[in-house]
C-alpha positions in Angstrom: -29.5 -58.2 -10.0 -31.7 -57.0 -7.3 -32.5 -53.2 -7.1 -31.5 -53.1 -3.5 -28.0 -54.4 -4.3 -27.6 -51.8 -7.1 -28.6 -49.1 -4.7 -26.1 -50.3 -2.1 -23.3 -50.5 -4.6 -24.0 -46.9 -5.8 -24.2 -45.7 -2.2 -20.8 -47.3 -1.4 -19.2 -46.0 -4.6 -20.5 -42.5 -3.9 -19.2 -42.5 -0.4 -15.8 -43.7 -1.5 -15.6 -41.0 -4.2 -16.7 -38.4 -1.7 -14.2 -39.5 0.9 -11.4 -39.5 -1.7 -12.3 -35.9 -2.9 -12.5 -34.7 0.7 -9.1 -36.1 1.5 -7.5 -34.5 -1.6 -9.2 -31.1 -0.9 -7.9 -31.3 2.7 -4.4 -31.9 1.5 -4.6 -28.9 -0.9 -5.9 -26.6 1.8 -3.1 -27.7 4.2 -0.4 -27.0 1.5 -2.0 -23.6 0.7 -2.1 -22.5 4.3 1.5 -23.6 4.8 2.6 -21.5 1.8 0.9 -18.3 3.0 2.7 -16.4 5.7 0.8 -14.7 8.5 2.1 -11.2 9.0 2.8 -10.1 12.5 1.8 -6.6 13.6 5.4 -5.5 13.6 5.8 -6.6 10.0 2.6 -4.8 9.0 3.8 -1.6 10.8 7.2 -1.9 9.0 5.5 -2.3 5.6 3.3 0.8 6.3 6.3 2.8 7.3 8.1 1.8 4.2 5.2 2.8 2.0 4.9 6.1 3.8 8.6 6.8 3.2 8.0 6.0 -0.5 5.0 8.3 -0.7 6.9 11.2 1.0 9.9 10.8 -1.3 7.5 10.8 -4.3 5.9 14.1 -3.3 9.3 15.7 -2.4 10.7 14.7 -5.8 7.6 16.0 -7.6 7.8 19.3 -5.7 11.5 19.8 -6.7 10.7 18.9 -10.3 7.9 21.5 -10.3 10.2 24.1 -8.8 12.8 23.4 -11.6 10.1 23.7 -14.2 8.9 27.0 -12.8 12.5 28.3 -12.8 13.0 27.1 -16.4 9.8 28.9 -17.5 10.9 32.1 -15.7 14.3 32.0 -17.5 12.6 31.4 -20.8 10.3 34.4 -20.3 13.3 36.6 -19.5 15.1 35.3 -22.6 12.0 36.0 -24.8 11.6 39.5 -23.3 15.3 40.4 -23.7 15.2 39.0 -27.3 12.1 41.0 -28.1 13.7 44.2 -26.8 16.9 43.6 -28.9 15.3 42.3 -32.1 11.9 43.9 -32.6 9.8 46.9 -31.6 7.4 44.7 -29.6 7.4 45.4 -25.9 7.0 42.2 -23.8 6.6 42.6 -20.1 9.2 40.8 -18.1 7.4 38.9 -15.3 10.5 37.7 -13.4 8.7 37.8 -10.0 6.3 35.0 -10.5 4.5 34.0 -7.4 3.1 30.6 -6.7 0.0 32.0 -4.9 -2.6 33.8 -7.0 -3.1 37.5 -6.1 -6.4 38.8 -4.8 -7.2 40.3 -8.2 -6.9 36.9 -9.9 -9.1 35.0 -7.5 -12.9 35.3 -7.8 -14.7 35.5 -4.5 -18.1 33.9 -4.2 -20.4 35.8 -1.9 -22.2 32.8 -0.5 -24.5 32.8 2.4 -25.9 29.9 4.4 -29.2 28.4 3.2 -32.2 29.9 4.8 -35.1 27.9 6.2 -37.5 30.8 6.1 -38.8 33.3 3.4 -37.3 36.7 3.2 -39.5 39.7 4.3 -40.7 41.9 1.5 -40.3 45.0 3.6 -39.4 45.8 7.2 -43.0 46.4 8.4 -44.4 43.0 7.2 -44.4 40.1 9.7 -41.8 37.4 9.2 -42.7 33.8 8.5 -41.9 32.8 12.1 -44.4 35.4 13.4 -47.7 34.2 14.8 -49.5 36.8 12.7 -48.1 35.4 9.5 -50.4 33.4 7.1 -54.2 33.4 6.9 -56.2 36.3 8.2 -57.9 35.0 11.3 -60.9 37.3 11.0 -61.5 36.3 7.4 -61.1 32.6 8.4 -63.8 33.0 11.1 -66.3 34.6 8.7 -65.8 31.8 6.2 -66.6 29.0 8.6 -70.3 28.1 8.8 
């Protein structure tokens, strides 16, 4: 066989295989696009509203469960304090008025100040870093220059 004939047969076979693969990929893409639904803006808004309601209800349920837990802890403290008064000589303080916000004694305050972009003065009489007189002594600088 001639090399030109072999090249032509390979070319035609490759083109046929490529055409077949292209057609099958096109059919798969069509079926995939038909299966996916395109959501309208109203559907997206409805879905977001539905999720927002679920989030709100989660936090409301969590808050009520936390309130119940705090109430149970307060009851338990009262029971322990009453039992200690009846059964032993140990005096336990009854903290029935538990607040959810910390008092000013419990919180630590940080005395923070904004960052400075200048150096502090060593004393009141010295010039500040933004002063024109700050830095090198001009008379000494003139005497050092040749």
